[in-house]
C-alpha positions as YAML, in Angstrom:
chain: A
units: angstrom
residues:
- id: 1
  name: MET
  ca: [-2.25, 25.17, 6.39]
- id: 2
  name: LEU
  ca: [0.29, 27.78, 7.43]
- id: 3
  name: THR
  ca: [0.54, 31.29, 6.06]
- id: 4
  name: GLU
  ca: [3.51, 32.25, 3.90]
- id: 5
  name: GLU
  ca: [4.94, 34.23, 6.83]
- id: 6
  name: THR
  ca: [4.69, 31.25, 9.18]
- id: 7
  name: ARG
  ca: [6.18, 28.89, 6.60]
- id: 8
  name: ALA
  ca: [9.27, 31.05, 6.35]
- id: 9
  name: THR
  ca: [9.98, 30.68, 10.08]
- id: 10
  name: THR
  ca: [9.02, 27.01, 10.47]
- id: 11
  name: PRO
  ca: [12.14, 25.05, 11.46]
- id: 12
  name: LEU
  ca: [13.10, 22.08, 9.35]
- id: 13
  name: VAL
  ca: [13.47, 18.66, 10.98]
- id: 14
  name: THR
  ca: [16.13, 17.04, 8.84]
- id: 15
  name: ASN
  ca: [19.88, 17.01, 8.37]
- id: 16
  name: ALA
  ca: [19.44, 18.27, 4.79]
- id: 17
  name: THR
  ca: [20.09, 21.96, 4.28]
- id: 18
  name: ALA
  ca: [17.24, 24.29, 3.38]
- id: 19
  name: SER
  ca: [18.74, 24.79, -0.08]
- id: 20
  name: GLU
  ca: [18.92, 21.03, -0.68]
- id: 21
  name: LEU
  ca: [15.28, 20.62, 0.26]
- id: 22
  name: TYR
  ca: [14.34, 23.56, -1.93]
- id: 23
  name: GLU
  ca: [16.14, 21.96, -4.86]
- id: 24
  name: LYS
  ca: [14.32, 18.67, -4.31]
- id: 25
  name: LYS
  ca: [10.98, 20.44, -4.02]
- id: 26
  name: THR
  ca: [11.70, 22.33, -7.24]
- id: 27
  name: HIS
  ca: [12.61, 19.08, -8.97]
- id: 28
  name: ILE
  ca: [9.27, 17.56, -7.93]
- id: 29
  name: LEU
  ca: [7.26, 20.62, -8.99]
- id: 30
  name: ASN
  ca: [8.95, 20.69, -12.40]
- id: 31
  name: GLN
  ca: [8.32, 16.99, -12.92]
- id: 32
  name: LEU
  ca: [4.65, 17.39, -12.02]
- id: 33
  name: LYS
  ca: [4.30, 20.39, -14.35]
- id: 34
  name: SER
  ca: [5.79, 18.37, -17.19]
- id: 35
  name: TYR
  ca: [2.88, 15.90, -16.92]
- id: 36
  name: GLU
  ca: [0.34, 18.76, -17.35]
- id: 37
  name: ARG
  ca: [-2.34, 16.76, -15.51]
- id: 38
  name: VAL
  ca: [-1.77, 14.36, -12.63]
- id: 39
  name: LEU
  ca: [-3.83, 11.85, -10.72]
- id: 40
  name: VAL
  ca: [-2.36, 11.31, -7.26]
- id: 41
  name: ALA
  ca: [-2.79, 7.94, -5.57]
- id: 42
  name: PHE
  ca: [-3.87, 9.47, -2.27]
- id: 43
  name: SER
  ca: [-3.98, 7.31, 0.87]
- id: 44
  name: GLY
  ca: [-3.90, 10.22, 3.29]
- id: 45
  name: GLY
  ca: [-0.48, 9.18, 4.62]
- id: 46
  name: ILE
  ca: [2.20, 11.82, 4.84]
- id: 47
  name: ASP
  ca: [3.92, 10.84, 1.57]
- id: 48
  name: SER
  ca: [0.84, 11.05, -0.61]
- id: 49
  name: THR
  ca: [-0.35, 14.14, 1.27]
- id: 50
  name: LEU
  ca: [2.87, 15.98, 0.48]
- id: 51
  name: LEU
  ca: [2.68, 14.88, -3.15]
- id: 52
  name: ALA
  ca: [-0.95, 15.99, -3.41]
- id: 53
  name: ALA
  ca: [-0.07, 19.39, -1.94]
- id: 54
  name: LEU
  ca: [2.80, 19.83, -4.40]
- id: 55
  name: ALA
  ca: [0.59, 18.68, -7.27]
- id: 56
  name: LYS
  ca: [-1.99, 21.27, -6.30]
- id: 57
  name: GLU
  ca: [0.76, 23.92, -6.14]
- id: 58
  name: ALA
  ca: [2.18, 22.89, -9.52]
- id: 59
  name: LEU
  ca: [-1.01, 22.31, -11.49]
- id: 60
  name: GLY
  ca: [-3.94, 23.78, -9.61]
- id: 61
  name: GLU
  ca: [-7.23, 22.38, -10.92]
- id: 62
  name: LYS
  ca: [-5.36, 19.98, -13.19]
- id: 63
  name: ALA
  ca: [-4.38, 17.93, -10.14]
- id: 64
  name: LEU
  ca: [-6.69, 15.24, -8.81]
- id: 65
  name: ALA
  ca: [-6.38, 13.04, -5.69]
- id: 66
  name: VAL
  ca: [-7.95, 9.57, -5.73]
- id: 67
  name: THR
  ca: [-8.37, 7.40, -2.63]
- id: 68
  name: ALA
  ca: [-9.12, 3.67, -2.61]
- id: 69
  name: ASP
  ca: [-11.77, 2.36, -0.23]
- id: 70
  name: SER
  ca: [-11.54, -1.32, 0.70]
- id: 71
  name: PRO
  ca: [-11.86, -3.66, 3.73]
- id: 72
  name: SER
  ca: [-8.07, -3.55, 4.17]
- id: 73
  name: ILE
  ca: [-8.14, 0.20, 4.88]
- id: 74
  name: PRO
  ca: [-9.24, 1.39, 8.34]
- id: 75
  name: ALA
  ca: [-12.39, 3.50, 8.16]
- id: 76
  name: ALA
  ca: [-10.65, 6.29, 10.08]
- id: 77
  name: GLU
  ca: [-8.02, 6.55, 7.33]
- id: 78
  name: LEU
  ca: [-10.67, 7.20, 4.69]
- id: 79
  name: ILE
  ca: [-12.15, 9.96, 6.85]
- id: 80
  name: ASP
  ca: [-8.70, 11.48, 7.33]
- id: 81
  name: ALA
  ca: [-8.05, 11.40, 3.58]
- id: 82
  name: LYS
  ca: [-11.26, 13.34, 2.92]
- id: 83
  name: HIS
  ca: [-10.30, 16.00, 5.48]
- id: 84
  name: LEU
  ca: [-6.75, 16.29, 4.16]
- id: 85
  name: ALA
  ca: [-7.93, 16.73, 0.58]
- id: 86
  name: GLN
  ca: [-10.14, 19.57, 1.77]
- id: 87
  name: GLU
  ca: [-7.21, 21.05, 3.69]
- id: 88
  name: ILE
  ca: [-5.04, 21.01, 0.57]
- id: 89
  name: GLY
  ca: [-7.87, 22.20, -1.65]
- id: 90
  name: ILE
  ca: [-7.34, 19.47, -4.24]
- id: 91
  name: LYS
  ca: [-10.15, 17.75, -6.13]
- id: 92
  name: HIS
  ca: [-10.80, 14.35, -4.56]
- id: 93
  name: LEU
  ca: [-12.43, 11.14, -5.73]
- id: 94
  name: ILE
  ca: [-12.95, 7.82, -3.91]
- id: 95
  name: ILE
  ca: [-12.93, 4.53, -5.79]
- id: 96
  name: ARG
  ca: [-13.67, 1.02, -4.58]
- id: 97
  name: THR
  ca: [-11.02, -1.67, -4.81]
- id: 98
  name: SER
  ca: [-11.61, -5.38, -4.32]
- id: 99
  name: GLU
  ca: [-8.29, -7.05, -3.58]
- id: 100
  name: LEU
  ca: [-10.12, -9.59, -1.40]
- id: 101
  name: ASP
  ca: [-11.65, -11.01, -4.57]
- id: 102
  name: ASP
  ca: [-8.18, -12.06, -5.71]
- id: 103
  name: PRO
  ca: [-7.23, -15.52, -4.38]
- id: 104
  name: ASN
  ca: [-3.54, -14.63, -4.75]
- id: 105
  name: TYR
  ca: [-4.01, -11.78, -2.29]
- id: 106
  name: VAL
  ca: [-6.25, -13.72, 0.08]
- id: 107
  name: ALA
  ca: [-3.66, -16.52, 0.34]
- id: 108
  name: ASN
  ca: [-1.36, -13.91, 1.90]
- id: 109
  name: PRO
  ca: [2.03, -14.87, 0.41]
- id: 110
  name: ALA
  ca: [5.15, -12.84, 1.13]
- id: 111
  name: ASN
  ca: [4.49, -10.77, -2.01]
- id: 112
  name: ARG
  ca: [0.87, -10.05, -1.05]
- id: 113
  name: CYS
  ca: [1.31, -6.32, -1.62]
- id: 114
  name: TYR
  ca: [2.11, -6.96, -5.28]
- id: 115
  name: PHE
  ca: [-1.44, -8.14, -6.00]
- id: 116
  name: CYS
  ca: [-3.05, -5.27, -4.09]
- id: 117
  name: LYS
  ca: [-0.96, -2.57, -5.77]
- id: 118
  name: LYS
  ca: [-1.40, -4.21, -9.17]
- id: 119
  name: GLU
  ca: [-5.18, -3.91, -8.93]
- id: 120
  name: LEU
  ca: [-5.02, -0.39, -7.53]
- id: 121
  name: ALA
  ca: [-2.61, 0.81, -10.22]
- id: 122
  name: ALA
  ca: [-4.72, -0.73, -12.98]
- id: 123
  name: LYS
  ca: [-7.86, 1.00, -11.71]
- id: 124
  name: LEU
  ca: [-6.07, 4.33, -11.38]
- id: 125
  name: THR
  ca: [-4.57, 4.15, -14.86]
- id: 126
  name: ASP
  ca: [-7.96, 3.20, -16.32]
- id: 127
  name: LEU
  ca: [-9.53, 6.18, -14.55]
- id: 128
  name: ALA
  ca: [-6.74, 8.47, -15.79]
- id: 129
  name: LYS
  ca: [-7.42, 7.40, -19.37]
- id: 130
  name: GLU
  ca: [-11.17, 7.80, -18.91]
- id: 131
  name: LEU
  ca: [-10.75, 11.33, -17.60]
- id: 132
  name: GLY
  ca: [-8.29, 12.11, -20.37]
- id: 133
  name: GLY
  ca: [-4.59, 12.90, -20.30]
- id: 134
  name: TYR
  ca: [-3.79, 12.33, -16.61]
- id: 135
  name: MET
  ca: [-0.49, 10.88, -15.43]
- id: 136
  name: VAL
  ca: [-0.79, 8.65, -12.36]
- id: 137
  name: VAL
  ca: [1.71, 9.45, -9.60]
- id: 138
  name: ASP
  ca: [2.15, 8.07, -6.10]
- id: 139
  name: GLY
  ca: [3.97, 9.04, -2.91]
- id: 140
  name: THR
  ca: [6.73, 6.43, -2.97]
- id: 141
  name: ASN
  ca: [9.81, 8.03, -1.40]
- id: 142
  name: ALA
  ca: [13.44, 7.06, -1.90]
- id: 143
  name: GLU
  ca: [13.54, 4.81, 1.17]
- id: 144
  name: ASP
  ca: [10.44, 2.92, 0.04]
- id: 145
  name: LEU
  ca: [12.48, 1.39, -2.77]
- id: 146
  name: LEU
  ca: [14.73, -0.37, -0.27]
- id: 147
  name: GLY
  ca: [14.09, -3.76, 1.30]
- id: 148
  name: HIS
  ca: [11.09, -6.02, 0.69]
- id: 149
  name: ARG
  ca: [8.72, -3.88, -1.43]
- id: 150
  name: PRO
  ca: [6.76, -6.04, -3.91]
- id: 151
  name: GLY
  ca: [4.11, -3.34, -4.25]
- id: 152
  name: ALA
  ca: [6.61, -0.94, -5.80]
- id: 153
  name: ALA
  ca: [7.23, -3.38, -8.64]
- id: 154
  name: ALA
  ca: [3.51, -3.61, -9.40]
- id: 155
  name: LEU
  ca: [3.19, 0.17, -9.57]
- id: 156
  name: SER
  ca: [6.14, 0.42, -11.94]
- id: 157
  name: GLU
  ca: [4.67, -2.23, -14.22]
- id: 158
  name: GLU
  ca: [1.53, -0.14, -14.61]
- id: 159
  name: GLY
  ca: [3.50, 3.01, -15.42]
- id: 160
  name: VAL
  ca: [2.83, 4.85, -12.15]
- id: 161
  name: ARG
  ca: [5.41, 7.60, -11.60]
- id: 162
  name: ARG
  ca: [7.04, 8.45, -8.26]
- id: 163
  name: PRO
  ca: [8.22, 12.07, -8.13]
- id: 164
  name: LEU
  ca: [9.35, 11.96, -4.48]
- id: 165
  name: ALA
  ca: [11.65, 9.00, -5.08]
- id: 166
  name: ASP
  ca: [12.90, 10.54, -8.33]
- id: 167
  name: ALA
  ca: [13.99, 13.57, -6.32]
- id: 168
  name: ASP
  ca: [15.72, 11.24, -3.81]
- id: 169
  name: LEU
  ca: [13.47, 12.52, -1.03]
- id: 170
  name: THR
  ca: [13.80, 10.52, 2.20]
- id: 171
  name: LYS
  ca: [11.04, 9.97, 4.77]
- id: 172
  name: LEU
  ca: [12.51, 12.52, 7.14]
- id: 173
  name: GLU
  ca: [12.72, 15.04, 4.31]
- id: 174
  name: VAL
  ca: [9.10, 14.31, 3.40]
- id: 175
  name: ARG
  ca: [8.10, 15.19, 6.95]
- id: 176
  name: SER
  ca: [10.28, 18.27, 6.92]
- id: 177
  name: LEU
  ca: [8.75, 19.64, 3.72]
- id: 178
  name: ALA
  ca: [5.28, 18.75, 4.94]
- id: 179
  name: LYS
  ca: [5.87, 20.67, 8.15]
- id: 180
  name: HIS
  ca: [7.29, 23.59, 6.21]
- id: 181
  name: LEU
  ca: [4.16, 23.64, 4.04]
- id: 182
  name: GLY
  ca: [1.94, 23.52, 7.12]
- id: 183
  name: LEU
  ca: [0.39, 20.13, 6.45]
- id: 184
  name: SER
  ca: [-1.42, 19.01, 9.59]
- id: 185
  name: ASN
  ca: [-0.32, 15.38, 9.37]
- id: 186
  name: TYR
  ca: [3.43, 16.01, 8.95]
- id: 187
  name: ASP
  ca: [4.21, 13.89, 12.03]
- id: 188
  name: LYS
  ca: [1.54, 11.24, 11.55]
- id: 189
  name: PRO
  ca: [2.87, 7.68, 12.03]
- id: 190
  name: SER
  ca: [2.84, 5.42, 9.00]
- id: 191
  name: MET
  ca: [-0.34, 3.41, 8.57]
- id: 192
  name: PRO
  ca: [-0.07, 0.50, 6.11]
- id: 193
  name: CYS
  ca: [-3.11, -1.58, 5.30]
- id: 194
  name: LEU
  ca: [-4.67, -3.90, 7.87]
- id: 195
  name: SER
  ca: [-3.51, -6.98, 5.97]
- id: 196
  name: SER
  ca: [0.07, -6.11, 6.91]
- id: 197
  name: ARG
  ca: [-0.81, -7.21, 10.46]
- id: 198
  name: VAL
  ca: [-1.57, -10.79, 9.41]
- id: 199
  name: ALA
  ca: [1.19, -13.40, 9.49]
- id: 200
  name: TYR
  ca: [2.20, -14.55, 6.02]
- id: 201
  name: GLY
  ca: [0.42, -17.72, 4.98]
- id: 202
  name: GLU
  ca: [-2.60, -16.98, 7.18]
- id: 203
  name: THR
  ca: [-5.68, -16.36, 5.03]
- id: 204
  name: ILE
  ca: [-6.93, -12.79, 4.70]
- id: 205
  name: THR
  ca: [-10.67, -12.42, 5.35]
- id: 206
  name: PRO
  ca: [-12.94, -9.41, 5.87]
- id: 207
  name: GLU
  ca: [-13.75, -10.69, 9.35]
- id: 208
  name: ARG
  ca: [-10.09, -10.92, 10.28]
- id: 209
  name: LEU
  ca: [-9.36, -7.40, 9.06]
- id: 210
  name: LEU
  ca: [-12.36, -6.03, 10.95]
- id: 211
  name: ARG
  ca: [-11.17, -7.78, 14.13]
- id: 212
  name: ILE
  ca: [-7.75, -6.12, 13.80]
- id: 213
  name: GLU
  ca: [-9.30, -2.72, 13.14]
- id: 214
  name: ARG
  ca: [-11.57, -3.01, 16.18]
- id: 215
  name: ALA
  ca: [-8.68, -4.17, 18.36]
- id: 216
  name: GLU
  ca: [-6.51, -1.20, 17.37]
- id: 217
  name: ASN
  ca: [-9.37, 1.28, 17.80]
- id: 218
  name: LEU
  ca: [-10.05, -0.11, 21.27]
- id: 219
  name: ILE
  ca: [-6.41, 0.05, 22.37]
- id: 220
  name: ARG
  ca: [-6.10, 3.61, 21.09]
- id: 221
  name: SER
  ca: [-9.22, 4.65, 22.98]
- id: 222
  name: LEU
  ca: [-7.87, 3.17, 26.23]
- id: 223
  name: THR
  ca: [-4.27, 4.38, 26.01]
- id: 224
  name: GLY
  ca: [-4.01, 7.29, 23.56]
- id: 225
  name: VAL
  ca: [-1.13, 5.48, 21.85]
- id: 226
  name: ARG
  ca: [-0.20, 6.87, 18.41]
- id: 227
  name: GLU
  ca: [2.02, 4.20, 16.87]
- id: 228
  name: LEU
  ca: [0.30, 0.83, 17.07]
- id: 229
  name: ARG
  ca: [0.02, -2.51, 15.31]
- id: 230
  name: VAL
  ca: [-2.03, -5.50, 16.45]
- id: 231
  name: ARG
  ca: [-0.24, -8.37, 14.69]
- id: 232
  name: ASP
  ca: [-2.58, -11.27, 14.01]
- id: 233
  name: HIS
  ca: [-0.91, -14.68, 14.50]
- id: 234
  name: GLY
  ca: [-4.11, -16.70, 14.38]
- id: 235
  name: SER
  ca: [-5.19, -17.19, 17.97]
- id: 236
  name: ILE
  ca: [-2.49, -14.77, 19.22]
- id: 237
  name: ALA
  ca: [-2.64, -10.97, 19.12]
- id: 238
  name: ARG
  ca: [0.85, -9.46, 19.36]
- id: 239
  name: ILE
  ca: [0.66, -5.77, 20.23]
- id: 240
  name: GLU
  ca: [3.45, -3.50, 19.00]
- id: 241
  name: VAL
  ca: [3.60, 0.13, 20.08]
- id: 242
  name: GLY
  ca: [6.16, 2.89, 19.63]
- id: 243
  name: PRO
  ca: [9.17, 2.17, 21.90]
- id: 244
  name: LYS
  ca: [8.66, 5.44, 23.76]
- id: 245
  name: GLU
  ca: [4.97, 4.65, 24.26]
- id: 246
  name: ARG
  ca: [5.43, 1.26, 25.98]
- id: 247
  name: LYS
  ca: [5.16, 2.98, 29.35]
- id: 248
  name: LEU
  ca: [1.50, 3.75, 28.58]
- id: 249
  name: PHE
  ca: [0.78, 0.05, 29.13]
- id: 250
  name: PHE
  ca: [2.52, -0.31, 32.50]
- id: 251
  name: ASP
  ca: [-0.70, -0.68, 34.47]
- id: 252
  name: GLU
  ca: [-2.19, -4.00, 35.53]
- id: 253
  name: GLY
  ca: [-5.78, -2.83, 35.35]
- id: 254
  name: LEU
  ca: [-5.28, -1.45, 31.84]
- id: 255
  name: LEU
  ca: [-3.63, -4.66, 30.67]
- id: 256
  name: ASP
  ca: [-6.57, -6.65, 32.02]
- id: 257
  name: GLN
  ca: [-8.98, -4.39, 30.11]
- id: 258
  name: ILE
  ca: [-7.08, -4.85, 26.87]
- id: 259
  name: SER
  ca: [-6.75, -8.59, 27.35]
- id: 260
  name: ASN
  ca: [-10.44, -9.08, 28.08]
- id: 261
  name: ALA
  ca: [-11.54, -6.88, 25.19]
- id: 262
  name: LEU
  ca: [-9.31, -8.61, 22.64]
- id: 263
  name: GLN
  ca: [-10.41, -12.02, 23.87]
- id: 264
  name: ASP
  ca: [-13.99, -10.90, 23.27]
- id: 265
  name: LEU
  ca: [-12.93, -10.22, 19.68]
- id: 266
  name: GLY
  ca: [-11.78, -13.81, 19.29]
- id: 267
  name: PHE
  ca: [-8.10, -13.81, 20.22]
- id: 268
  name: GLN
  ca: [-7.15, -16.49, 22.73]
- id: 269
  name: HIS
  ca: [-3.78, -15.08, 23.80]
- id: 270
  name: ILE
  ca: [-2.68, -11.43, 23.94]
- id: 271
  name: ALA
  ca: [0.98, -10.43, 24.09]
- id: 272
  name: LEU
  ca: [2.64, -7.03, 24.38]
- id: 273
  name: ASP
  ca: [5.84, -7.10, 22.30]
- id: 274
  name: THR
  ca: [8.51, -5.85, 24.68]
- id: 275
  name: SER
  ca: [10.71, -4.66, 21.79]
- id: 276
  name: GLY
  ca: [8.07, -2.18, 20.66]
- id: 277
  name: TYR
  ca: [6.96, -1.35, 17.12]
- id: 278
  name: ARG
  ca: [9.31, -2.27, 14.26]
- id: 279
  name: SER
  ca: [8.39, -1.38, 10.70]
- id: 280
  name: GLY
  ca: [7.96, -4.51, 8.59]
- id: 281
  name: SER
  ca: [8.43, -6.92, 11.49]
- id: 282
  name: MET
  ca: [6.29, -9.47, 9.63]
- id: 283
  name: ASN
  ca: [8.91, -9.44, 6.86]
- id: 284
  name: ASN
  ca: [11.31, -11.26, 9.17]
- id: 285
  name: SER
  ca: [9.23, -14.40, 8.85]
- id: 286
  name: ALA
  ca: [10.50, -17.61, 7.36]
- id: 287
  name: ALA
  ca: [8.27, -17.07, 4.34]
- id: 288
  name: VAL
  ca: [10.19, -13.97, 3.31]
- id: 289
  name: ARG
  ca: [13.58, -15.45, 4.11]
- id: 290
  name: ASN
  ca: [12.80, -18.52, 2.02]
- id: 291
  name: ARG
  ca: [11.60, -16.39, -0.86]
- id: 292
  name: LYS
  ca: [14.91, -14.52, -0.94]
- id: 293
  name: GLN
  ca: [17.02, -17.69, -1.00]
...
């Protein structure tokens, strides 16, 4: 993390003024202090990392970060979470979740995330009670409450609080504050669970999730791409990458390598999405549209 001197000169990367960000940060710190003890749902993404850092600043040893380990989370993300907790200096626990034991989740409906977050929130709140007097908080930001977000409803039902959203902090402001605080992952691309790559209605299995994880690891190793999704449409793998990173794939030999490797994993057809990565592209499916009607 950066020194206080370096923090003071680190440029912000948002349209918000420094005073506005300071006010939002203060709002979050005061809210965290009011809880006296907090348990942070800590995925290792930038939102939960910022919240964990602020919780540590507000409450010191009375702040705890808890990370869920499950087949739907890439192994590399769990490793990153461990390193980030050490970087922040916050106490860190890992719990096991078992969303794949829930037939509602495995069926992969449009509200799949509801069942995952419901189980996670229940386990975190049970742990908070067991440890005594902890309030469960998560890194939901203001923009996360927009659009198709069934998981947010599940968290609310279990009483999980969201200090970043309460302070009206946007994603860009999250990154700005994280950079200002010297968090090493301030510019890390979002990394939702592996199940988000599977077309709605297609059954979620451990084997399918492992295939997606291996496919993404392989493509990253060959290209160095940062923003990547391998969308699983049954026999078809649809590769989405950051729009500015599409040029990394403009090589016939490389495309042959990727195609052969993904076919070895069980995909029959491999497609590079020419539009590039789009957050929530699976939510444009007929399943979601029908649900909203």
